[in-house]
N, C-alpha and C positions, 0 to 999 in steps of 0.2 A: 575604505574597504580594502582588505587584503585579498588578493587573488593569487592562487598558485596553480600551476598546470604541470604536474609531474605524475609519475606512475602511482604514487600513493593516493593522490586526489582522484585519479582515474579508477583505481581499485575501489575506493570508497564510493564513487558514483555508481558502481555496478552492484553494490551490496544489497539493494532493495529490489532487484529485478524479480526475485522469487515471489514477491507480493504483486507486482505490477503486471508483468507479462502474461501469466496464465489467465487472469481475469480479463485483460484487454483482448487476448486472442479469443477467449470464450464468447465475449460480447459481440465480436465481429463475426465469428463462425456460426454461432447459434442464434443470436438475436438480430443479426443483420446490420450492426452499426457500420458506419462508413470508416474504412480503414485509414484513408488519408486524413480525415478529420480527427480520428482518434489519436493517431500518433503525432500529428501536427500539434494538437492541443496539449498533449503531454510534453512535447518539446518546448513549446512556448511557455507553459506554466513553470517548467523547470528553470528556464532562462530568466524570466521576469521575476519569479520568486527569489532566485538567488541574487539578482541585482538589487532588489528592494531590501531584503532582509540582511544581506551582507554576510551571511554564514551559510553553511550547507543546509538545505531545506528539502525534505522529502516530498515527492509527488506520488500519491497512492490512489488506487480505485476506492470508491465508496463501497466497502465490503458487503454491507447488508444488502444494498441495492443490487450490486453485481452478482453476488451468490444466489440471491432469490430469483433474479431475472434469468440467470443461466439455468437454474434448476427447473424453472417453470416455462422456459422457452418463450418469454414475453416478447412483445413486438418492439422493434427499434423505437417507434414513436413513444411507447410507454416508458422506455428507459430514458430517452432524452428529455421527456417531460418531467420525469422525477428529478433530473439534474437541474431543470429550470426551477422547480419548486425549492430544491435545496439552495440554489443560488439566491432566490428571493428571501427565503427564511434566514439564511446566514447574513445577508446584507442588512436585513432588518435588525437582527440581534447585534451586529457590529456597529452600524451607523447610530442606532439609538443608545448605545452603551450598555444595553441589557446584559451582553455577554460578560462585561467587566464585573457587573454586580453578581452574576452567577458565579464567576471565578472566586470572588471574595468570600462566598458562602461555602466553598468546597474545602473541607479539612485536608491537611496534608496526607493523613492516613488513607483517605479516599482516593487521592491522586495516585498513591502507591498501589492501591488496589486495582485501579484502572490499568496501570502499567503491568501488574502481574497477570491480570486476566487477559489483556491483549497479547502479552508475551506467550502465555500458555496456548491461547487459541492459534497464534501463528505457528508455534512449535508443532501442535497437533496437525495443522493443515500441511505443514512441510512433510510430516511422516506420511500423510495420506497421499501426497504427490509421489512419494517413493513407492508406495504400495499400489498406486493406480486407483485409488478409491475416491477421488474428488468428483464432484458432479460433472465437471468438464470432461474428465477422462471416461467416466461412465457413459456420458452422452455420445462420445466418439467410439465407445465399446473397445477401448484399448488403453493400456497404461501409457504407452508412448505412441500415439496415433500417427506421428510424423516420421517414424523410423520403420525400417523393414525388419529389424531384429527385435524379438520380444523377450528372449531369454538366453542365458548362457548355460547350456545344459539344463538341469532342473530348476535353476535359480532365475527368477524374473530379472530382466535387465535393469529395471528401475531400482531394485534393491542394490544390485552391484554398483551401479553408477552413483547412487545416493550415498552409500557407505564410503566409497572411495572419495567422493567430494567432501564429506564431513571430515574424514581423516586428513585430507590435504589441507582443509581450512584450519584444523587444530594444529597441524604441524607447522604451517607457514604464517600463523596469525601475527607473530611478532617479527617476521622476516622482513627486513628493510630492502632487500635486493629483489625478492620475488613476492610481491604482495598477494595474500591469499585469494582475495576475490578475483583479481586479474588472472591468476593462474587457473582457478576453477572455471571461470567463464570461458577463457580461451580454450582450455582443455575440453570443456563440455561441448563447445561449438565444433571443435575438431572431431570429437567422438560422434556427434550428431551427423556431421557431414559424412564420416566414414561408414556409419551404420544405416545409411539410406536417406538421410536428410537432403542429399543432393537432388533427389527426384522432384522435390517441391520447387526447385529452381529451374525446371525445364523451360518454362515460358518466361523466365525472368528477363526483364528489359528495363533500362533506365529511361525515364522521360520526365516531363513536368506535370505534376498532378496537384490540383488545388481543390479544396472542399467547396461544396455547393451550399448556398444559403437555403435553409429549410428543405433539406433533401427528402424528408418524409412528409412534407406539407405541414399545415397547422394542426395542432392537437384538437381532437373533439372534446366535448364536455365530458364524455365518458372517460377518455384518456386522462383528462385533468383530475377528475375525482379519483380514479383508480391509482394514478401515479402518486397522488398525495397520501392517500390512506394506506395503500399496500406497500409503498416503497419509501417515500420521503419521511413520513412521520416515524416509522421504525428506525430509520437511519440517524435521526437527529440526536438521540441520547449518546450513541457511540461517537458521532462526530464531535459533540461538545466535550465528552469525556476524554477521548483519545487524541483527536486532532487539534483541540483547542487547549483544554486544561492541562493534559499530560504533556503535550508537546511544548507548551510555554514553560512548564516546569523543567523538562529535560533540557531544553535549550539553555536555560540558566545554569543548570548543573554542568553542562559541557563547556559553555563559552563565557560564563560569568555575567555580571550585570551589564558590562560594556558590550559584550558580544550579543546579548539577548535584548538589548534596549528596544529594538524594533519589533521583536517577536512577542508582542503583547497579545492577550486573548482577542482584543478588538481587531488588531491588525490581521491576525490569522483568520478570523471569521470573515472579514471583508475581502481578504485575498481569495479565499475559497468561494465566496459569494460571487465575486466578479468573474472568476474563472468559469463557474458552472453556468451562469447566465449566458456568457459568450459561447461556451462549448455547445450548449443545448440548441443553439440556432444553426449549427453546422453539422449536427449528427454525430458528435463525439460522445465519449463516456463521461459519467459523473466522476469528478476528481476531488481529492482532499489532500491535506497533509496527514501527519500521523507520527506518534511517538515511536512506534516500531520501526518505521522507515528511518527516522533520525538515528536511532540506536544502531541500525545496520550500517548506514553511511559512515557514521563516526567511528565505529569499531573497526571497520575495514580500511580506514585511513583518511577519510574526508575531513578537512579542517577549515576549508574556506569555500566561498561561493564558486570558486573555479571548478569544483566537482559538478555543480549544477550546470555550468555553461558547457562542460564537456558532454555530459549525458544528454542535456537538452539539445545540443547540436546533433548528436547521433540520431535522436528521434525525429528531429526536424528534417534531416537529410533523407532518412528512410521514408518518412511520410510523404515528402514532396517529390523525391526522385523515383520512388518505387511504387507508391500508391497501393493498389489492391494486392500487390505481391509482397507487401510488408510483412504479412503473417508468415510467408514462406521463409523470409530472412530470419525472423526471430524464432521460428520453429526449429532452427538448427540447434538451439539449446534444449536438451532433453528436460522434460518436466521433473525428473528425479533430481537433476542438478539444481534446478530452481528450488526444488523442495529442500535441498541441503542448505542453500542460502537462507531460506525461510526459517528453517529450524534454528539456525544460528542467530538470526535477527530476533526471533522470539526469546531465545535463551538470554540474550544480552538485555533485552527490555525487562524480562521477568526478574533478573538479578538486581534491578534497581531497588528492590525491597530490602536489600542487605543493611540499609541504614535505619530500618524500623526496629526499635529496641523495646518500646513499652508493650506490655502484654495486651493492653486494651487496643492499641493500634494494630498489633498483629492479629487480634481477633477480628477487627474490622476488615483487614485485608483478606484473611482466610474466608470469612463469611461472604465477601463480595465474589471471591473465586467460586465458592460452592453455588451461590445463587445464580451467577452468570452461566455456569456450566449446565445447570438445570433449566434456566430460562434464557436470558440474554444479557448482554452487557448493560443495556439501558436500565433494566430492572435492578441489576446488581449495583449499578452506580447510585440509584436512588436509595436502595437499602443501605449502602455504605455511608451515605451522608446522614441518614437517620440514626444509624448505629453510632457513628462518631459523635453526634450531638448528644445522644443519650448518655454515653460514657462521660462526656464533658460536663453535663449539667445535672446529672443525677448521681446517686450513690452506687450505681451498678459497678460490679467488680468482676474480674475474670481471672 
């Protein structure tokens, strides 16, 4: 296994913060998840996944669960119980080999459709962060709730910072001296500190913080039923499509057969299953992998598991040494800057469809996008599989 620890790996490791941090912060502030457990589990998952898979591997929140939980202010017990359900379901799919059979049935055009849909959704979410329209920002009643400045003249601050961040990313994307993500994250943190973020560090102190076992107690029968039906089952199609099928495909695209030999659908499912079962017992957030995160890490410079070890160590240190003040540390990064990273990650993933040449395959991809935007990715995933098989085994033309 090759490990590199340089500024490019560091920059790549920061590329997916736009997906991870806002939802993690939201689940802590709104849903009451344990800060130490949340960031400690993120760090451990990054480190262990990198060591096992041997290439850069993303760690992301389970977006359906996280977004729905934040929007509806669900209890911490319901959120962690949904993580337990996801862990059990993914372990079952992985250990029995069912996930491998599922992958063998998914046409390549459907994989590209998942990547396009996920990319567009990430891009849209990034723009929402710049405009202050995400559920987290609306719940806090401010586009940049951790800063003391909301606008520059008549222009909202988020738009200014977001546009500047996007321009810097595009200008420095191929720069080997000043990697784009490193410059944007560092500059964003400095801007956040200067614009009032320092106030959140007033009671900041370093100590030793460890998570508690079952901090919210045992889930009730009502919690188990609700977490399964309202959170876990709607999450499963997106996890299979994006974090298993699409990620396994993208890992092969980036690292070849040799680099992706461990990143099989079965291994990815078991990895996420083990993580979520463990995390649920300590009050952390439901976590997964994801093709969007991989696209961001890779495009910003990550090429080895060294990126996982660096970003994992950061989360571990913040979680253990800072504890309940970890949110204050990460809140130095304005949401609009995280939104810029999210936009770029989404664009990179969406552009994976450039190798789709057949009209029928393009029709499948576009159909999946339309259905997913109207309904959700799970339904779009199912429609894409059916459409691809109809083109393959009937005389349908487009």
